[in-house]
Structure formats: C-alpha cells, structure tokens
C-alpha positions as CSV (number, residue, x, y, z in Angstrom):
1,M,81.3,116.8,87.6
2,A,82.2,117.3,90.9
3,R,79.7,117.6,93.3
4,R,79.2,120.7,95.7
5,R,78.8,120.0,99.2
6,N,75.5,121.8,101.3
7,R,76.9,124.7,102.7
8,S,75.4,124.8,106.7
9,G,75.4,127.7,108.9
10,D,76.8,127.9,112.2
11,P,75.3,125.4,114.7
12,L,75.7,128.2,117.3
13,V,73.6,130.7,115.4
14,E,71.1,128.0,114.3
15,F,70.6,126.8,117.8
16,V,70.2,130.2,119.8
17,A,67.9,131.4,116.8
18,A,65.6,128.4,117.6
19,V,65.8,128.8,121.3
20,S,65.1,132.6,121.4
21,V,62.3,132.1,119.4
22,L,60.8,129.0,121.5
23,M,61.7,131.1,124.5
24,A,60.4,134.6,123.6
25,I,57.3,132.6,122.3
26,V,56.8,130.5,126.1
27,I,57.3,134.2,128.0
28,F,54.6,135.6,125.6
29,L,52.4,132.9,126.4
30,A,52.9,132.7,129.9
31,T,52.8,136.7,130.3
32,E,50.6,137.7,127.6
33,S,53.6,140.7,127.4
34,L,54.5,141.2,124.0
35,P,57.8,143.2,125.5
36,A,59.1,140.9,127.7
37,A,59.1,138.5,125.2
38,I,61.2,140.9,123.2
39,V,63.5,141.5,126.3
40,T,63.9,137.5,126.8
41,F,65.0,137.7,123.2
42,G,67.1,139.9,122.8
43,L,69.1,138.8,126.3
44,I,69.6,135.5,124.6
45,V,70.6,136.6,121.6
46,G,73.3,139.1,123.2
47,L,74.6,136.4,125.3
48,A,75.1,134.3,122.1
49,I,76.8,137.2,120.6
50,A,79.2,137.4,123.3
51,L,79.5,133.8,123.6
52,R,80.5,133.7,119.8
53,L,83.0,136.5,119.9
54,Y,84.8,134.8,123.1
55,L,85.0,131.6,120.8
56,N,85.9,133.3,117.7
57,Y,88.9,135.0,119.8
58,R,90.0,131.7,121.2
59,Y,89.8,130.2,118.1
60,D,92.6,132.9,116.3
61,Q,94.5,132.4,119.4
62,K,95.0,129.1,118.4
63,L,96.0,129.7,114.7
64,M,98.6,131.8,116.5
65,R,99.8,129.7,118.3
66,S,100.2,127.0,115.5
67,G,101.5,129.1,112.6
68,I,99.2,128.2,110.1
69,H,99.1,131.7,109.0
70,D,103.0,131.5,108.0
71,I,102.2,127.9,106.3
72,D,99.7,129.8,104.2
73,K,102.1,131.7,102.7
74,M,104.4,129.3,102.0
75,D,104.9,128.0,98.2
76,G,104.4,123.9,97.9
77,R,108.3,123.2,98.3
78,Q,108.6,125.1,101.5
79,F,105.3,123.2,102.7
80,E,107.1,120.0,101.7
81,L,110.0,120.5,103.6
82,Y,108.1,122.1,106.7
83,L,106.2,118.7,107.1
84,G,109.4,116.7,106.2
85,L,111.0,119.1,109.8
86,L,107.5,118.4,111.1
87,F,107.2,114.5,110.8
88,K,111.1,114.2,111.8
89,A,110.3,115.9,115.2
90,L,107.6,113.5,115.8
91,G,110.2,110.7,115.4
92,Y,110.0,109.8,111.7
93,K,112.5,108.9,109.5
94,T,111.8,111.5,106.7
95,E,113.2,111.9,103.1
96,V,111.6,114.9,101.0
97,T,111.4,113.8,97.3
98,R,113.1,115.5,94.8
99,F,110.8,118.6,93.3
100,M,110.5,116.6,89.7
101,G,109.8,113.3,89.1
102,D,108.4,112.4,92.4
103,F,106.2,109.7,91.0
104,G,103.4,111.5,93.3
105,A,105.0,111.7,96.7
106,D,105.9,114.5,98.2
107,L,107.5,112.7,101.5
108,V,108.4,109.3,102.4
109,I,108.1,108.8,106.5
110,E,108.6,105.9,108.2
111,K,107.8,105.1,112.1
112,D,107.8,101.3,113.8
113,G,108.7,99.9,110.1
114,V,105.7,101.4,108.8
115,R,106.1,103.4,105.7
116,T,103.9,106.0,104.6
117,V,104.2,108.4,101.5
118,V,102.5,111.7,101.5
119,Q,101.7,114.3,99.2
120,A,101.6,117.8,100.7
121,K,99.4,120.5,99.1
122,C,99.5,124.2,100.1
123,Y,96.6,125.7,98.7
124,S,94.3,128.3,98.8
125,K,91.3,126.2,98.0
126,N,90.1,122.6,98.9
127,V,92.2,119.8,97.6
128,G,90.4,117.9,94.9
129,I,90.4,114.1,93.9
130,E,93.7,114.3,91.8
131,A,95.8,114.3,94.9
132,V,94.2,111.2,96.1
133,Q,94.5,109.4,92.8
134,Q,98.4,109.9,92.8
135,I,99.2,109.1,96.5
136,Y,97.7,106.0,96.2
137,A,99.2,104.9,93.2
138,A,102.8,106.1,94.4
139,K,101.9,103.9,97.4
140,A,102.7,100.8,95.2
141,H,105.9,102.3,93.4
142,Y,107.8,102.9,96.9
143,G,106.5,99.8,98.7
144,A,104.5,101.8,101.4
145,T,101.7,100.7,103.8
146,N,100.2,104.0,103.9
147,A,99.0,106.8,101.8
148,M,98.4,110.3,103.0
149,V,97.6,113.5,101.6
150,I,97.8,116.7,103.9
151,T,96.9,120.3,103.3
152,N,96.4,123.6,104.7
153,R,92.7,123.8,103.4
154,G,90.1,121.3,103.2
155,F,89.5,118.5,100.4
156,T,86.6,118.4,98.1
157,E,83.4,115.5,98.7
158,D,84.9,113.2,95.7
159,A,88.3,113.7,97.5
160,E,87.0,112.6,101.2
161,E,84.9,109.7,99.4
162,L,87.8,108.2,97.2
163,A,90.2,108.2,100.1
164,K,87.9,106.6,102.1
165,S,87.1,103.7,99.9
166,N,91.0,103.3,99.1
167,G,92.2,104.0,102.6
168,V,94.2,106.9,101.8
169,I,94.6,109.5,105.1
170,L,93.7,113.0,104.7
171,I,95.3,115.5,106.9
172,G,93.3,118.9,106.4
173,R,93.4,122.3,108.1
174,E,92.3,121.6,111.7
175,K,94.4,117.9,112.1
176,L,97.6,119.6,111.1
177,I,96.7,122.7,113.4
178,D,96.4,120.2,116.6
179,M,99.6,118.6,115.2
180,M,101.5,121.6,115.5
181,L,100.0,122.7,118.3
182,T,100.6,119.2,120.7
183,M,104.3,119.4,119.5
184,N,106.5,120.7,122.1
185,P,107.3,124.5,121.2
186,A,111.1,123.9,121.3
187,Q,111.0,120.9,118.6
188,K,108.5,122.4,116.3
189,P,109.9,123.6,112.8
190,D,110.8,127.6,112.5
191,T,108.3,128.2,110.0
192,G,110.3,131.5,109.3
193,V,113.4,129.5,108.6
194,V,112.0,126.9,106.3
195,M,110.3,129.8,104.2
196,T,113.7,131.2,103.5
197,E,115.3,127.3,102.7
198,N,115.8,126.0,99.1
199,E,116.6,122.7,98.0
200,M,118.2,120.0,100.4
201,T,121.8,119.6,99.5
202,D,123.9,116.2,99.0
203,K,126.2,117.1,101.9
204,T,126.0,115.9,105.7
205,C,126.1,118.2,108.7
206,P,129.0,116.8,110.7
207,R,127.4,117.6,113.8
208,C,123.9,115.0,113.4
209,G,124.3,113.4,110.2
210,N,121.1,115.2,108.8
211,K,121.7,116.7,105.4
212,L,122.1,120.2,105.0
213,V,120.2,122.8,103.4
214,L,120.8,126.2,101.4
215,R,119.5,129.1,103.3
216,K,119.4,132.7,102.7
217,G,120.2,135.4,105.4
218,P,121.0,138.7,105.8
219,K,124.3,138.4,104.5
220,G,123.8,135.7,101.7
221,E,123.2,132.3,101.0
222,F,124.6,129.6,103.6
223,L,124.4,126.2,104.4
224,G,122.4,124.9,107.5
225,C,121.1,121.8,109.0
226,S,118.0,120.4,108.2
227,S,117.0,119.6,111.6
228,F,117.0,123.2,112.9
229,P,116.4,124.1,115.8
230,K,117.5,120.9,117.5
231,C,120.9,121.4,115.6
232,R,122.2,124.9,115.2
233,F,125.0,123.6,112.5
234,T,125.8,126.5,110.0
235,M,128.6,127.0,107.2
236,K,129.4,129.2,104.5
237,T,128.5,127.7,101.1
238,S,132.2,128.3,99.8
239,S,133.4,126.4,103.2
240,K,134.5,122.4,103.0
241,I,133.1,120.2,105.5
242,D,136.0,117.7,107.3
243,A,135.2,114.5,105.9
244,S,137.1,112.6,108.4
245,F,134.7,114.2,110.9
246,S,131.7,113.6,109.1
247,T,132.2,110.3,108.5
248,R,132.8,109.6,112.8
249,V,129.6,111.1,112.5
250,Q,127.4,109.0,110.7
C-alpha cells in the first residue's frame, strides 16, 4: 500500500501565526494593554496577508510566462513531442519513440556522448512508482547512462524513494517550469503549435534536415518542420519533396 505524505501548511502562514502570538504576548506583558496587543497582532497578520498576495501574484506571473498551463491541457503524445522540441532546443540530439511498443521510454536524448532515456507523464495527479520501474528497465534496453521521468505534476513518496535508490532523475512541475523559463524565448517551443501536431513522419525537412510533423491548421492538414520556430518550413501533405535537395541538406 502506498504511503501518504503528511501535508504541512503554508510555512509563511505558520511562521507569521507564531510571531503574531508571541509579539502580542510580549506587548501585553510590557504594556498590560489588551488593545495594544490586539493591534500588534492585527498589523503583523495584515502585513503577512499582503506579502502572501504579492508572492501569489509573482508566482502566477511565473506560471503564465512558462506556458505550463498550456502543457496541462496536452495529451500524453503532445507532451512527448513538446519535450522532444524542448530538449532539442537545449542542444540535445532527440528521438521521440513510437507511441506503442516503446519499451518504457518516450524519448531518447543524447548530449556530449551521454544518452538518457526519458518517460513523459502529463497527468492531473502525482506520478507513481510504475513510471520509475519502467524507465529504469528501459535504460538497459536502450544502452543509456541515465534514466529520467518528467511530469507536469509531482511524484508520490514511493516513486521518489525508488528513484533515489536506483539513480533515476525526477523532473517535477517546478523543475519543468524552471527549465522552460531559463530558455531563450525565441528558442522555446510553441505550446500552441505542439497541441495541433500529430505523429512524426518519415519525411525530412529540406531546409534543416529535421523530421517533418503532421499539423492541423485553419485550412486543413499540412506538414511542418519539427524544429519550429527555428525552421518555419511547411508544405502541403500532397506535395513531394525534391529528393536531390533533401540529400544535399543531410
């Protein structure tokens, strides 16, 4: 049976509550004035509420800049494609595995000779122990050095414990947001575009050599470069790529 993590309250609220009570007692003992103690208590609580509202506002702005709310609306495959573009923009050689029969890895990324298998979980709840078990098994299958689980949420206590004992890297919501915010806005994948994408195709972009993906636009389906927005090549699904040009690019 999975263990439940004990939920703690807001540290700021708990700290302010303790300080408010303590200061109220000190003021009362020093002045023997109950109104003065009440006023002191009220002022400290008021300042704490104002600070909490400000911090909440700053955090909401951070979430909006990151685009995490758009990611929350993605399905599993769209999340995999988004991470593929994200890691590619971060300088990784990236492969998004096939949707079925992926042997536990949704992505295989490589940088500086180090290969990492990644399992992507776009959930509305915390990720459990199964994801850690699957990606750890996939590490040997793909001959990878590292194993990683990325989610738009968090992880259960059991998942964190198993990951720690097996060296599996966990990237939860806050770390994912930080990854997205540290990127150059010009390089960060467009979540809106990813949410309209389907499967990668076996066709290659004649401009940059990356894979083309099937997308849906106002005028129907079309093929576009998977490295968008760095490459903005598009073509109709019925068009044929000049093979000689594609060969030259590769």
